[in-house]
C-alpha distance (Angstrom), angle and dihedral (degrees) to the residues before:
residue distance angle dihedral
M1 . . .
D2 3.77 . .
L3 3.72 113.6 .
F4 3.89 90.1 -142.3
E5 3.80 94.6 52.9
K6 3.82 90.0 98.8
C7 3.76 89.7 57.9
G8 3.77 94.9 61.0
K9 3.79 92.4 45.6
Y10 3.72 92.1 52.5
T11 3.86 102.2 102.6
A12 3.78 106.4 144.2
A13 3.80 96.3 100.2
K14 3.74 93.7 43.9
E15 3.80 91.5 52.7
V16 3.83 89.9 53.8
M17 3.81 89.9 47.9
A18 3.80 91.3 51.4
A19 3.83 89.3 50.8
G20 3.85 90.6 53.6
F21 3.80 93.9 -118.2
Y22 3.81 102.0 105.8
P23 3.78 109.7 130.9
Y24 3.74 104.4 177.4
F25 3.80 138.7 95.7
R26 3.82 91.2 18.1
V27 3.80 109.6 177.0
V28 3.85 113.5 -123.0
E29 3.81 113.3 -158.3
S30 3.80 100.2 -167.1
E31 3.87 142.3 38.0
Q32 3.74 120.8 -57.7
D33 3.84 92.0 -97.0
P34 3.77 127.1 144.3
E35 3.76 84.9 -90.6
V36 3.82 121.4 42.1
I37 3.78 138.4 180.0
V38 3.78 116.8 -117.9
Q39 3.76 118.3 177.8
G40 3.80 89.6 -18.1
R41 3.79 92.6 -53.1
K42 3.82 125.5 111.8
M43 3.79 114.2 -124.0
I44 3.86 132.8 -179.5
M45 3.80 104.2 -117.4
L46 3.79 113.3 -131.2
G47 3.81 94.4 151.9
S48 3.79 105.7 70.6
N49 3.76 131.0 99.9
N50 3.86 91.3 -145.9
Y51 3.83 88.3 119.4
L52 3.80 98.2 169.1
G53 3.77 95.1 34.0
L54 3.80 93.6 -121.5
T55 3.74 101.2 138.0
S56 3.87 89.0 86.2
H57 3.86 97.1 33.3
P58 3.86 108.1 129.7
K59 3.79 93.0 -130.3
V60 3.80 92.4 51.9
K61 3.85 93.3 48.0
Q62 3.78 92.9 46.0
A63 3.82 92.1 50.2
A64 3.76 89.4 53.5
I65 3.81 90.9 49.9
D66 3.77 93.6 46.9
A67 3.82 91.1 49.9
V68 3.82 92.2 51.7
K69 3.81 91.4 50.5
K70 3.79 92.3 51.1
Y71 3.84 102.6 35.0
G72 3.76 105.0 19.9
S73 3.80 127.7 -128.6
G74 3.83 101.0 -55.0
C75 3.74 147.8 1.9
A76 3.83 98.9 -122.7
G77 3.78 94.7 -142.3
S78 3.79 146.7 39.1
R79 3.77 129.6 -71.2
F80 3.75 89.4 -111.7
L81 3.87 92.0 62.8
N82 3.72 127.4 15.0
G83 3.86 100.4 -17.4
T84 3.78 103.8 84.2
L85 3.87 111.4 105.4
D86 3.75 125.2 -175.8
I87 3.84 88.4 -108.1
H88 3.77 89.6 58.5
V89 3.68 89.5 59.6
Q90 3.78 92.7 41.1
L91 3.80 89.2 54.6
E92 3.86 92.6 48.6
E93 3.74 91.5 50.8
K94 3.79 90.0 48.9
L95 3.84 93.0 49.4
A96 3.74 92.5 50.1
K97 3.78 91.5 51.3
F98 3.81 92.0 44.1
F99 3.72 94.3 52.7
R100 3.77 94.7 37.6
K101 3.79 95.3 -120.8
E102 3.79 131.4 127.6
N103 3.81 99.5 -112.0
A104 3.79 144.4 -1.4
L105 3.78 139.2 -157.3
T106 3.77 128.9 -160.3
F107 3.84 128.1 -143.1
S108 3.78 133.2 -166.0
T109 3.79 97.2 -113.1
G110 3.77 136.8 14.2
Y111 3.82 92.7 -122.7
Q112 3.81 89.1 52.6
T113 3.78 90.4 49.9
N114 3.74 92.8 62.2
L115 3.74 90.9 45.1
G116 3.76 89.8 51.1
I117 3.72 100.6 47.7
I118 3.80 100.5 41.3
S119 3.90 96.9 40.8
S120 3.81 89.2 49.7
L121 3.77 99.3 46.3
A122 3.85 101.1 38.0
G123 3.84 122.7 58.3
K124 3.71 139.8 175.6
D125 3.86 93.9 -72.9
D126 3.83 93.7 50.2
V127 3.73 138.1 81.9
V128 3.83 126.7 -131.1
V129 3.81 111.5 -160.8
I130 3.75 113.4 -160.7
D131 3.84 139.9 177.6
K132 3.80 112.6 -109.5
L133 3.75 88.9 -122.1
D134 3.79 97.3 48.4
H135 3.86 115.5 134.2
A136 3.88 117.9 -80.3
S137 3.94 89.2 -114.9
I138 3.89 88.7 62.0
I139 3.91 91.9 49.1
D140 3.82 91.3 47.4
A141 3.90 91.0 46.7
C142 3.77 89.6 53.7
R143 3.78 90.1 55.0
L144 3.77 90.6 49.7
S145 3.80 91.7 50.9
F146 3.86 96.1 60.9
A147 3.81 86.6 -137.4
D148 3.83 123.8 137.5
I149 3.80 107.1 -92.9
K150 3.86 120.0 -145.8
K151 3.80 123.4 179.9
F152 3.72 129.0 -155.9
K153 3.80 129.2 -161.9
H154 3.78 114.4 -87.1
S155 3.85 109.6 -74.4
D156 3.82 90.0 -26.6
M157 3.81 106.6 142.8
N158 3.79 93.7 -167.5
S159 3.75 88.9 56.7
L160 3.82 92.2 47.7
E161 3.74 92.5 49.4
F162 3.82 91.2 50.3
V163 3.88 90.7 50.8
L164 3.83 91.6 47.5
S165 3.78 93.5 47.4
E166 3.76 88.8 55.9
C167 3.85 96.5 52.2
G168 3.86 96.9 76.4
D169 3.79 118.5 -160.5
R170 3.74 97.4 -34.0
G171 3.81 120.6 123.5
K172 3.79 106.7 -80.9
L173 3.83 130.8 -159.9
V174 3.74 119.7 -175.8
V175 3.84 112.6 -160.5
V176 3.78 125.5 -169.9
D177 3.77 138.9 163.3
G178 3.80 111.4 -112.6
V179 3.82 89.2 -146.3
Y180 3.76 118.3 16.0
S181 3.83 106.2 -127.8
M182 3.74 101.8 -143.3
E183 3.79 103.6 45.3
G184 3.82 100.9 20.9
D185 3.86 98.1 -127.2
I186 3.78 121.8 144.9
A187 3.87 125.5 -124.6
P188 3.81 111.9 -113.3
L189 3.82 93.7 -117.7
P190 3.83 99.6 174.5
E191 3.88 90.9 57.6
I192 3.80 91.5 42.6
V193 3.81 90.5 50.5
K194 3.83 90.6 53.5
L195 3.82 93.0 52.6
C196 3.75 92.0 45.0
K197 3.85 90.9 54.6
K198 3.82 91.2 44.9
Y199 3.79 94.9 53.9
G200 3.82 99.5 32.4
A201 3.81 95.9 -111.7
R202 3.82 127.1 149.5
L203 3.79 116.8 -127.4
M204 3.81 127.0 -136.9
V205 3.83 122.1 -175.7
D206 3.88 121.4 -160.5
D207 3.84 96.6 -151.3
A208 3.75 99.4 175.5
H209 3.78 93.6 131.5
G210 3.85 95.7 34.9
V211 3.79 102.7 58.7
G212 3.74 112.6 99.2
V213 3.77 90.4 6.1
L214 3.78 108.4 64.1
G215 3.77 131.9 44.4
R216 3.74 131.9 47.7
T217 3.79 92.9 -80.0
G218 3.86 98.4 22.4
R219 3.85 96.8 -95.3
G220 3.78 89.6 134.0
T221 3.81 139.8 -123.3
A222 3.71 97.6 -22.0
E223 3.77 92.5 53.3
H224 3.82 89.3 44.1
F225 3.86 89.2 61.1
G226 3.86 96.7 32.0
V227 3.83 93.4 -118.1
E228 3.81 100.7 116.2
K229 3.87 92.0 125.5
D230 3.83 90.0 51.5
V231 3.74 99.0 53.0
D232 3.81 107.7 85.3
V233 3.81 99.5 -165.2
I234 3.81 129.6 23.1
M235 3.73 120.3 -169.5
G236 3.73 127.1 -172.4
T237 3.76 144.5 165.2
Y238 3.79 133.9 -125.7
S239 3.86 94.9 -143.3
K240 3.77 96.8 79.3
S241 3.84 122.3 45.7
L242 3.74 92.7 -9.6
A243 3.79 93.7 65.4
S244 3.73 102.9 -134.3
I245 3.79 142.2 65.8
G246 3.82 128.2 -82.8
G247 3.78 139.3 52.4
F248 3.75 145.1 -111.5
V249 3.80 144.3 -156.1
V250 3.84 125.6 -150.0
A251 3.81 121.3 -166.0
S252 3.78 143.2 121.2
E253 3.80 120.3 -38.9
D254 3.81 91.8 -107.0
V255 3.72 94.3 50.1
I256 3.81 95.6 49.5
H257 3.76 92.2 45.1
Y258 3.79 89.5 53.7
I259 3.78 95.4 48.7
K260 3.78 90.7 45.3
H261 3.78 90.1 60.0
T262 3.82 102.8 35.5
S263 3.85 106.6 32.3
R264 3.81 108.1 109.1
P265 3.87 93.7 -167.7
L266 3.87 87.3 58.3
I267 3.75 99.0 39.8
F268 3.79 96.8 46.5
S269 3.77 100.1 41.7
A270 3.77 131.4 81.7
S271 3.79 117.5 -99.7
P272 3.83 121.7 -99.2
P273 3.88 108.4 -90.4
P274 3.79 119.2 -105.8
A275 3.81 95.5 -112.0
S276 3.74 90.5 56.1
V277 3.82 94.7 48.7
A278 3.81 93.5 46.8
S279 3.84 91.5 49.4
V280 3.82 90.6 56.7
I281 3.77 92.9 48.2
A282 3.87 89.7 53.9
A283 3.88 91.9 43.2
L284 3.87 91.4 54.1
D285 3.77 90.2 52.8
I286 3.86 91.8 49.6
I287 3.80 91.4 51.9
D288 3.82 88.1 60.7
Q289 3.74 96.8 36.7
E290 3.86 98.2 45.3
P291 3.88 109.0 39.9
E292 3.70 88.8 157.0
R293 3.82 87.8 77.7
R294 3.74 91.4 64.2
E295 3.89 89.1 45.6
R296 3.78 89.9 53.7
L297 3.77 92.3 46.8
W298 3.79 89.9 57.0
H299 3.80 91.1 45.0
N300 3.80 88.1 57.5
T301 3.73 93.6 42.9
N302 3.82 95.0 50.9
K303 3.79 92.0 45.2
M304 3.83 92.9 54.3
M305 3.75 96.4 42.0
K306 3.80 91.3 52.6
A307 3.76 93.7 47.2
F308 3.85 95.6 47.2
K309 3.79 91.0 51.4
Q310 3.79 90.8 48.6
M311 3.74 89.5 52.2
G312 3.80 91.9 51.1
Y313 3.73 101.6 -106.6
D314 3.82 117.7 145.8
T315 3.81 106.1 -125.8
G316 3.85 91.6 179.2
I317 3.82 117.0 -149.1
S318 3.80 97.7 -30.8
E319 3.85 118.6 145.2
T320 3.79 99.2 164.7
P321 3.81 141.2 61.8
I322 3.79 88.1 -76.8
I323 3.85 102.7 87.5
P324 3.77 115.8 179.2
L325 3.81 122.8 -160.4
L326 3.75 104.2 -147.4
M327 3.79 111.9 -135.4
G328 3.80 101.8 170.6
E329 3.81 108.3 -147.9
I330 3.79 125.1 47.0
D331 3.83 96.9 -115.5
R332 3.86 89.5 56.1
A333 3.79 91.2 54.0
F334 3.82 92.9 49.3
M335 3.79 91.9 46.9
M336 3.76 92.5 51.6
W337 3.79 90.7 46.5
K338 3.78 91.5 53.2
V339 3.79 94.7 49.8
L340 3.78 92.4 47.2
S341 3.82 93.3 46.1
D342 3.81 90.3 51.3
E343 3.73 89.1 51.0
G344 3.81 92.4 52.0
V345 3.79 102.7 -99.8
F346 3.77 118.5 128.9
V347 3.83 110.2 -146.9
N348 3.83 135.8 150.9
P349 3.82 121.7 -119.3
V350 3.81 109.7 -146.4
V351 3.79 118.3 -156.5
P352 3.87 136.2 166.1
P353 2.94 130.1 -34.9
A354 3.81 88.7 31.2
T355 3.85 86.4 53.6
Q356 3.73 136.4 17.0
L357 3.78 124.1 -76.3
G358 3.82 111.2 -86.5
R359 3.85 89.8 16.9
S360 3.81 102.4 89.4
L361 3.77 111.7 150.7
I362 3.76 149.8 178.0
R363 3.86 106.7 -112.3
T364 3.75 113.3 -147.4
S365 3.77 121.7 -178.3
Y366 3.86 131.2 -176.4
M367 3.77 139.2 -138.7
A368 3.70 132.1 -151.1
T369 3.83 87.0 -123.7
H370 3.80 95.9 60.0
T371 3.84 107.3 112.5
D372 3.77 122.7 -141.1
E373 3.91 88.9 -114.3
M374 3.81 90.1 57.8
L375 3.73 93.5 48.0
D376 3.76 93.6 46.2
R377 3.89 88.9 54.8
V378 3.80 87.9 50.3
L379 3.82 92.2 51.2
V380 3.85 90.4 52.9
I381 3.76 91.1 51.0
L382 3.78 95.0 45.3
E383 3.84 93.7 47.8
K384 3.83 89.7 50.4
A385 3.87 92.5 46.4
G386 3.78 92.6 47.7
K387 3.83 92.6 51.5
K388 3.83 92.7 42.5
L389 3.80 90.7 55.1
G390 3.76 94.1 38.8
F391 3.80 92.0 -120.6
I392 3.89 94.8 127.2
């Protein structure tokens, strides 16, 4: 049998393309601003994770330019060998201080960060306990670790306790998303912390969508709940509020030292480029210097959440700037996407396996830089679309 036979038989995406409902790999021709250019047409962007609007902040852009001028475009090697610059160390010191942990380590992508942490810390004699809706990178990391993988029902503490009680005295790592990226709900960290302490498990939080968004000073989900000292490992990405590309882990000195010397995804990958690193350093400073951005983000979030509910949309269990419009079946999500796209609103349809069967949705997400005028235009379009399709 020819290995490539499956490729020729894969027609699902082409069928959607032929029907005019293909929503993926759209080419954006401008910055990730509240309004973007797609195929020469201006659209209001409700599909970005640029929560604080920092990708086009002058200080972030200038930091990237200055880094390229000083260090060039890349490091041409891994962190382990020739790829550690002084700004990598500077960023890690800044991250540790920002998250009030002993040490930090930076990776080249967020996906790679989860692979690197979990596959390093958990081995064949250990158990990794994950929420059923954890990010795909966490699931893949568990497979790479060779540890026993146990899943619990989404944010269900009875289910988590049952799973932990069955693990015995093996090494246990509980891994949850701080903010779940499709439906925007927040993990109940205080309850998870209690169970981890009861059963002797370590706790890791993937806070990709919480950093810059949650907490009194934007430190994320752990700060939001006041459990920073109780979360052993915090992972995050640079591609959301931190306006770049890459990822990081913050933890105790011993844990970071261990990951640094045993993580294959770190050791065998090229180092994050200078422009990316410098951008994150600048973004962290702005989070502290411009708290009004986070306030504006929540103004926009609350405005849209209230309006959607008044219209009759089902926003599920969201409590963050990620606001899903639950559509149910796949065809309804694609129909809504098509109408909104034609009207100049950029959104993301989410269908299985990225969400549960029968729970397809339109994922909308908000930025601090959206204006009330933009959002009012969006609301008019969404109300019109919902009524046209009979969804509200």
